[in-house]
N, C-alpha and C positions, 0 to 999 in steps of 0.2 A: 360335752359341748364346750367349745372355747369362746372367747370374747368375740372373735371375728365371725364365727358361725352364728352367735346370738345376734350380733348387729345385722348380719345378712338376713336372718330369719325375720327380724322385726321389720326390715324394709319390705320383705316379701309380704308379710301380713298386712302392712298398711296398703300395699298394692291390691291385695286380694279381698280384704274385708269389704263387705257391701251389705245391702239389704238381703242378699242371697244367703249370707252367713249369720245375720242377726236382724230382726225387725227393728231393733233399737239403733242401728247404725245411722249415722248422719255425717255429712262432710265436715261439720264442725267438731264432731266427736266420734271418729271412726272406730275406736276401741269399745265404745259403749255396747254392752250386751254381748260381747264376744268372749268372755272369760271361759265359760264352760266348753264351748266348741274349740277354742284355741288350746286350752289345756289338753284336750283329747288329741289334737293333731300334733302338739309338741310331744306328747307321750308316745304317739305312733312313731315319730322320728327318732327320739332319743331315749325312750324308756324312762326310768326314774320313778318318781312318785308324783301323784296328784295330791295337792294340799288345798285347804280351804280356810277362809277367815270370814267372820261375820262382819258385814258392813251395813250401812243404813239401808241400802237397797236389797239386802239379803245375803246369801252366801256368795263369796267371791272365790273363784278357782284359779289355781296357778300350779307351777311345777317346781320340784326339787330334783336336780340332776347332779350326780356325783357330790352330794352334800351342799350344793349351792342353789339358792332360790332364784327362779326365773319367773317374772311376772310380766308377760308381754302386753297385758291389757291394763296396767296400772294407770296409764294416761287418761282413762275414762273418768277418773276421780279428780275432783277439784282440791281435795285435801289429802295429805299423806295417809297411807294405810297403816294401821296398827296390826301387823301380821301376827297371827296366833299359830300358824303352821300346823293346823289340825289335820291329821291324816284323813284322806278321802279316797275315792276310787273312781273308776270310769263310769259306773252306774250313777253315782251321785252327780258327777260332772255332766253326764248325758241328760239329767233331769232339767238342765238349764238350756237345752238345745233340742233339735230333732234330727232325724236321719237325713232329711233334705239339706239342711244347713251344714251338718257335719260332712256329708259327701261332697258338697260344693267346696267347702274350705279345704278339706283333705286333698281332693283331686287337684285343685288349682295350686295349692302350696307345693304338693309333691312334684307337679309338672315343672314348676319354676325351679324348685330345689335341685332336681336332677340335672338341670342345665347350668347350675352354678358351679364354679371352680373354687374349691376351698383350699387348695394347696398353696 
């Protein structure tokens, strides 16, 4: 993943995130509750690793791709995250979501992603 792809993906996520992808979603904080489902979709697109860090609200999931950390849902927090980069996996990240939310986010992100030109 390069910087341009990361910026485009973040824009897509902010467009697609909704109550359909997390019951914690709100217009004021669209990334809220989206970490598990988003880390799974990012993993689908780019592979890499799923990592986790303990926060006040519980486990927070994000990705490492080609040695670089990508946390597309960090904006849900009001304070900076102290990343521990603990190895995780799809099963643990899925414990933070459900099949309906995952399918919604994956299908909608993939549809928009395929229509984006990254050249």
